[in-house]
C-alpha positions in Angstrom: 0.0 0.0 0.0 1.4 3.4 -1.0 1.3 5.9 1.9 -0.3 9.3 1.3 2.4 11.6 2.6 1.4 14.8 0.8 1.0 17.8 3.0 -1.5 20.2 1.4 -1.6 23.9 2.3 -1.6 27.2 0.5 -4.1 26.4 -2.2 -5.5 30.0 -2.0 -2.0 31.5 -1.9 -0.4 30.1 -5.0 -1.7 30.6 -8.5 -1.5 28.3 -11.5 1.6 30.3 -12.7 3.3 29.7 -9.3 2.6 25.9 -9.6 3.9 25.8 -13.2 7.1 27.4 -11.9 7.2 24.8 -9.1 6.9 22.0 -11.7 9.8 23.6 -13.6 12.0 23.8 -10.6 11.2 20.3 -9.5 12.1 19.0 -13.0 15.4 20.9 -12.8 16.3 19.5 -9.4 15.4 16.0 -10.5 17.3 16.1 -13.8 20.1 18.6 -13.3 20.9 18.7 -9.6 20.2 15.4 -7.9 22.4 13.3 -10.1 25.4 15.3 -8.9 24.7 15.2 -5.2 27.7 13.0 -4.2 30.1 14.9 -6.4 29.1 18.4 -5.3 28.9 17.5 -1.6 32.4 16.1 -1.8 33.7 19.3 -3.6 32.2 21.5 -0.9 30.7 23.9 -3.4 28.5 24.2 -6.4 30.0 24.4 -9.9 29.9 27.6 -11.9 27.9 25.9 -14.6 24.9 25.3 -12.4 24.7 29.0 -11.6 24.8 29.9 -15.3 22.1 27.3 -16.0 19.8 28.7 -13.2 20.4 32.2 -14.7 19.3 31.0 -18.2 16.2 29.4 -16.7 15.3 32.7 -15.0 15.6 31.3 -11.4 18.0 34.0 -10.2 16.0 37.0 -11.5 12.5 36.6 -10.0 13.0 39.7 -7.7 14.6 42.0 -10.3 13.2 44.2 -13.0 13.3 43.2 -16.7 15.9 45.9 -17.4 18.3 43.8 -15.4 17.2 40.6 -17.1 14.8 39.6 -14.3 11.1 38.8 -14.4 10.0 41.1 -11.5 7.4 38.7 -10.1 6.1 38.4 -6.5 7.8 37.0 -3.5 6.0 33.7 -3.8 8.3 32.7 -6.7 11.2 33.0 -4.3 9.4 30.9 -1.8 8.6 28.2 -4.4 12.3 28.2 -5.4 13.4 27.9 -1.8 11.0 25.0 -1.1 11.8 23.0 -4.2 15.6 23.5 -4.2 15.6 22.0 -0.7 14.3 18.7 -1.9 17.6 17.2 -3.0 20.6 15.4 -1.5 22.8 18.3 -2.6 23.6 19.5 0.9 22.7 23.2 1.4 21.8 23.9 -2.2 18.8 26.1 -1.4 20.7 28.1 1.1 23.5 28.9 -1.4 21.0 30.0 -4.1 18.6 32.0 -1.8 21.6 33.8 -0.2 22.8 34.9 -3.6 19.4 36.1 -5.0 17.3 37.2 -2.0 19.7 37.8 0.9 22.7 39.5 -0.6 22.3 41.0 -4.1 18.9 42.4 -3.2 20.6 45.1 -1.1 21.8 46.6 -4.3 18.3 47.8 -5.0 19.1 50.5 -2.6 22.4 51.4 -4.3 22.9 54.0 -7.0 21.7 53.3 -10.6 25.3 53.0 -11.6 25.9 50.1 -9.2 22.7 48.4 -10.1 23.5 48.6 -13.9 27.0 47.4 -13.3 26.2 44.3 -11.2 22.6 43.2 -11.2 22.4 41.9 -14.8 25.4 39.6 -14.1 23.8 38.6 -10.8 20.6 37.6 -12.6 22.5 35.7 -15.3 24.6 33.8 -12.7 27.9 35.2 -14.0 28.4 36.9 -10.6 27.9 35.0 -7.3 27.0 37.0 -4.3 27.4 36.8 -0.5 26.5 39.0 2.5 29.3 39.7 5.0 27.7 40.5 8.4 28.8 38.0 11.0 32.1 38.6 12.8 34.2 36.3 15.1 33.0 38.4 18.1 29.4 37.6 17.4 26.6 37.2 14.8 23.3 38.0 16.4 24.5 41.3 17.9 24.6 43.3 14.6 25.2 46.6 16.5 28.5 45.3 17.9 30.4 44.9 14.6 34.0 46.0 14.5 34.8 46.0 10.8 35.6 49.7 10.1 35.2 51.8 7.0 37.1 55.1 7.1 36.5 57.8 4.5 39.6 58.9 2.5 38.8 61.3 -0.3 36.7 59.4 -2.9 37.3 56.0 -1.2 36.5 54.1 2.0 39.3 52.1 3.6 37.9 49.0 5.1 39.6 46.8 7.8 38.2 43.9 9.6 37.2 40.2 9.5 34.0 38.3 8.8 33.1 34.7 9.4 30.5 32.0 8.4 29.9 33.8 5.1 27.7 31.8 2.8 29.1 31.6 -0.8 32.3 33.2 0.7 34.6 31.0 -1.4 32.7 31.1 -4.7 31.5 34.8 -4.4 32.6 37.4 -6.9 30.7 40.2 -5.1 30.2 40.6 -1.4 27.9 43.1 0.4 30.1 44.1 3.3 28.7 45.6 6.5 31.1 48.0 8.2 31.1 50.7 10.8 31.6 54.2 9.3 31.1 56.0 12.6 33.4 54.7 15.4 31.5 56.6 18.1 27.8 56.6 17.3 25.2 58.0 19.7 23.5 54.6 19.7 25.1 51.2 18.9 23.0 50.5 15.8 23.8 53.9 14.2 26.9 54.5 12.0 26.7 51.2 10.1 27.0 51.2 6.3 26.8 48.7 3.5 29.2 48.4 0.5 29.3 46.4 -2.7 32.8 44.9 -2.9 34.3 42.8 -5.7 36.3 40.0 -4.2 39.2 40.8 -6.5 39.7 44.2 -4.7 43.2 44.7 -3.4 43.2 44.0 0.4 40.3 41.5 0.1 41.4 38.0 1.2 39.4 34.8 1.5 40.3 32.2 4.2 40.2 28.5 3.6 36.8 26.9 3.2 35.2 26.3 6.6 34.6 22.6 7.3 31.0 22.3 8.4 29.1 19.4 9.9 26.3 19.9 7.3 25.2 21.8 4.3 28.4 20.7 2.6 27.8 21.9 -0.9 27.1 25.4 0.3 30.6 26.9 0.7 31.3 29.0 3.7 34.3 31.1 4.5 36.1 33.7 6.7 36.9 37.0 4.9 39.6 39.4 5.7 39.9 43.1 4.8 43.3 44.7 5.1 43.4 48.4 4.1 40.9 47.6 1.4 40.0 50.6 -0.7 36.5 50.7 -1.9 35.1 53.6 -4.1 32.6 55.7 -2.2 30.3 55.1 -5.2 29.9 51.5 -4.0 28.2 52.6 -0.8 24.7 51.2 -0.6 22.0 53.6 0.6 23.0 56.4 2.9 26.2 56.4 4.9 25.5 55.3 8.5 22.0 54.0 7.6 22.8 50.4 7.0 21.0 49.1 10.1 17.7 50.1 8.7 18.4 48.3 5.4 19.5 45.1 7.3 16.4 45.1 9.5 14.1 45.7 6.5 15.5 42.6 4.7 15.5 40.3 7.7 11.8 39.6 7.3 12.3 38.2 3.8 15.4 36.3 4.8 13.6 34.6 7.7 10.5 33.9 5.7 12.5 32.2 2.9 14.5 30.3 5.5 11.2 29.0 6.9 10.3 27.7 3.4 13.5 25.8 3.5 12.9 24.4 7.0 9.4 23.2 6.4 10.3 21.7 3.0 13.2 19.9 4.8 10.6 18.5 7.3 8.5 17.3 4.4 11.4 15.6 2.7 12.6 13.9 5.9 9.1 12.6 6.5 8.8 11.4 2.9 11.9 9.3 3.0 11.2 8.0 6.5 7.6 7.0 5.7 8.9 5.1 2.7 11.5 3.4 4.7 9.1 2.6 7.5 6.7 1.0 5.1 9.3 -1.2 3.3 11.6 -2.1 6.2 10.5 -5.4 7.8 11.2 -6.3 11.4 9.6 -9.3 13.3 7.7 -10.1 10.2 6.0 -6.7 9.9 6.8 -3.3 8.4 8.2 -0.7 10.8 5.1 1.5 10.1 2.7 -1.3 11.3 3.9 -1.0 14.9 1.5 1.4 16.6 4.2 3.3 18.4 5.9 4.1 15.1 2.6 4.9 13.3 1.6 7.3 16.0 5.0 9.0 15.9 4.6 9.5 12.1 1.0 10.8 12.7 2.3 13.3 15.3 5.1 14.6 13.0 2.8 15.0 10.0 0.3 16.9 12.1 3.0 19.2 13.5 4.5 19.9 10.0 1.0 20.6 8.6 0.3 23.1 11.3 3.7 24.8 10.8 3.1 25.0 7.0 -0.4 26.5 7.4 0.9 29.1 9.9 3.9 29.9 7.6 1.7 30.5 4.6 -0.7 32.6 6.6 2.2 34.8 7.8 3.5 35.0 4.2 0.1 36.1 2.9 -0.2 38.8 5.5 3.4 40.0 5.0 2.8 40.4 1.3 -0.4 42.4 2.1 1.8 44.9 4.0 1.3 43.9 7.6 4.0 44.5 10.2 4.7 41.0 11.4 7.9 41.1 13.4 6.4 38.9 16.1 4.8 36.4 13.8 7.9 36.0 11.6 9.9 35.4 14.7 7.4 32.8 15.9 7.3 30.8 12.7 11.1 31.0 12.4 11.5 29.6 15.9 8.8 27.0 15.5 9.9 25.7 12.0 13.6 25.5 12.8 13.1 23.7 16.1 10.6 21.4 14.5 13.1 20.4 11.8 15.6 19.3 14.4 12.9 17.4 16.3 11.8 15.6 13.2 15.4 14.8 12.1 16.0 13.2 15.5 12.8 11.1 15.4 13.4 10.1 11.7 16.9 8.8 12.5 15.4 6.7 15.3 12.7 5.3 12.9 15.5 4.2 10.6 17.2 2.4 13.4 20.9 1.7 13.0 20.7 2.5 9.3 19.8 6.0 10.1 23.3 6.4 11.5 24.9 5.4 8.2 26.0 8.1 5.8 24.6 6.1 2.8 21.1 6.9 4.1 19.8 10.4 3.3 18.3 10.9 6.8 21.9 10.9 8.2 22.8 13.9 6.1 19.5 15.7 7.0 20.3 15.2 10.7 23.5 17.3 10.4 22.1 19.7 7.8 19.1 20.9 9.9 21.2 21.6 13.0 22.0 25.0 11.3 18.3 25.9 11.1 17.9 27.2 14.7 21.3 29.0 14.5 21.3 30.8 11.2 19.2 33.9 10.3 18.8 34.5 14.1 18.9 31.8 16.8 15.8 30.4 18.4 16.8 32.3 21.6 16.9 35.6 19.7 13.5 34.8 18.2 12.1 34.3 21.7 13.6 37.6 22.8 11.9 39.4 19.9 8.6 37.7 20.6 8.7 38.8 24.2 9.6 42.4 23.4 6.7 42.5 20.9 4.3 41.1 23.5 5.4 43.0 26.6 7.9 45.7 25.5 10.9 44.0 27.2 11.9 40.8 29.0 12.1 42.8 32.2 8.4 43.9 31.9 7.4 40.4 31.0 8.7 39.2 34.4 6.6 41.7 36.4 
């Protein structure tokens, strides 16, 4: 008997055009990505050719105007792409792509027309790979505490500092660098600026690829800036106003990340349900034991609830609502749920779940990033409390 493991939600959110795009991405993943999983995971990065291919298919330009080679469609296309690119054994594929197109290069929409014309067409085509350099060795969640400095010198800024855990850091041609342009701001979050920096710039140095426990095909690096001169024309937005740009884009980053988290949950459940039905122990399939069947039922229920909540938050966000609290809630719920499901699915595989040849073993290490990246679960809870009560201190009274 074939198990019905489809989780249905969002029928009133996605149109026929969105679903046609979903079918196109699924076919691309099945035919052009999945066959290379072992090779790309071992290499620790994606080949240039797949970026070019995605550019030719229009996958990298959904958020950009036609004048840059994009299609300028709504956010749901980025969500569909994030969801479907997750359903592969290429470890971290969706993170690499979404970081390039929706979490890095998108900042250039606030840059000068000259910068947009110079870089965005090549971003959309896949010729240039992008990354976002925010996190530093001293901390990631505390954006206001960054130490990388940018000092004005005539028509340039001289940047010194270090970044770490930068997605696409090795393969990137263009990095959006977050630096402090005011060393003594009135408030910690002021005096922060963003710059578009080519990785061939003198003084820009990439460290060795970081060896992660998961998301292996998504390359990650440390970056070093040593008296790196960047033209003032490469400043994104107003000098000292970078904090606002970062906060404005965090909503999209966290929503797309949730698409990845929930899609990962669905994929883990799919492969585990298939294993549980076909694996025989004591003369019965694993799924026929009530304790296992109930565990699967619980997980499908929780993922369905998370998916419905996610799509509702997405719909309201696109309608223009201010949803800081709700986005933090779904980010916290979905990332923790993925880790919970990974743990249970490994258990349902028994000893085989501990073997690298089984996909669930890779998922177990991949999802550990989910409640760390794009804001930890602890940070999400802090945001929720502040939105509910104004501050954690008030909440305790």
